C-alpha positions, 0 to 999 in steps of 0.5 A: 214294990210291985215293980220289984216283984215283976222284975224278980219274976222275969229274972227267974223266967229267963234263968229257967229258960236258959237252963232248959236250953242248956241241959238237953245239950249237956245230957246229949254230949256223952252219947253223941257220936263224933263229939270230944274224943281226946286231945288232938295229936299229930301222928305219922305212919311208920314207913320203910326206908333205907339208911346209908351206914357210915363210920365217921372219923378224924385224923391227920395227913401223913406220908404213905411212905417216908424215905430217909437219906443218909451218907454212905460213910462217916467223915464227910462234910456237906459241901453244897445243898441243891434241894430244900423242903417242899421241892419235888425231886426225881429218882436219882436227882442230886440233893447235896454234895459231900466232900472228904475233910482232907480234900481227897474227893467228893460224893453226890447224895442222890434221891433214892425215890421220886417225891417231895422233900419233907425235911432237910437237915443238910447244912453246908460245912456240917459233918454228915453222919450215918448216926445223926438225923437224916440229911433229907426226908422224902415223901415217896412218890408224893403220896399221902394218907390219913392216919385216923383213930377209930373206936374199937367197936368199928374196927371189925366192920372195916376191910381194906379197900373200903371207900372213904370221903375225906374233907381236908382243912384248907383243901376240901373233899378228896377220896380215899380207900382204907389201906391198913387196919390196926391189929391192936387197940390202945388199952386206955382209949380203946381206939385203933389206928386206921390208915386211909390212902389218898394218893398224890395231890399237890394241895396236901400237906403233912400234918393237916387235919381232916375228917370224913366218913367210911361208907358201909353200905345200906340198911333198910327197915322201919323209919319214923321221925326222930322227934317221935322217940323219947329217951329214958335212962336205958331205953327208947320209947315211942307213943303209938295210937292203936285202933281204938284211938288209945295211946300204947307206949312201946319200947324200941331199938334205935338204929341209924339216923339221917335227915331227921328220921331214925331207923327202928330195928325192933318194936314197930311195924310199917304203918303204925301210927306214931305220935310225932310231937308231944309224945311226952305229954300222953300216957299209956291208955290215954284217949286221943284224936290222931291228926296225920302230919300231912293233913291241913289241920296238922300244918296249922 
């Protein structure tokens, strides 16, 4: 019995000692400077940068100009054909020969322009007619352009002569310039035609699919990481750490995007500390401990 009593007394003494050691620490935590200051969040300073403003498009290659070759008069029969689809022809080159059915004479069909034979319907023995399909269809001078459909909202921003970079399937990248902008838009799709001149290139084929961008110049302003922007139903929001290390949520106007960054046209200033990640997990007024994205702690 005596032994049990001694053990109990020792246990009580140990517990008392531990409580005495812990209590001063707990009591000091709320008032000790540098102690817990909220959840750590990775932040980055909003900065100034320039974005290239571009308009993306898709389309198909078409001849810049087509020349249709028909007989001069009725009643002639195709006697011979000396050109076929894909041939490069020169101005004045003989493409076919037509003969009168009664054998009274013949006439040559000549190319009215240099270019590439796109289509040919001339068949030996067939009657040639001015009312039928053309005997030959020529891509004048071998020049192609891109026929693209662009959203109506982009059309007012375009002007003839603007540069474009085009990637043609099976060919690669080629340069072009805006040549013609539609004066009307499709009422159903709200798109308008834009013709982008490319020029002569033996690799190009009519009907080939292509995509590209039109350069509109540069816009410079405030930029932040794209991951810092939270999108709601009708707005974009960014969590900002203000001077007392509290969260302040701001509604922003988003602009151009490039390389993982986004232009902020309204709502932020250069130097503002924005929450790069986990912005969805903090609320207005939350106390946080900001860690710059470039610091070793943020990289761990």
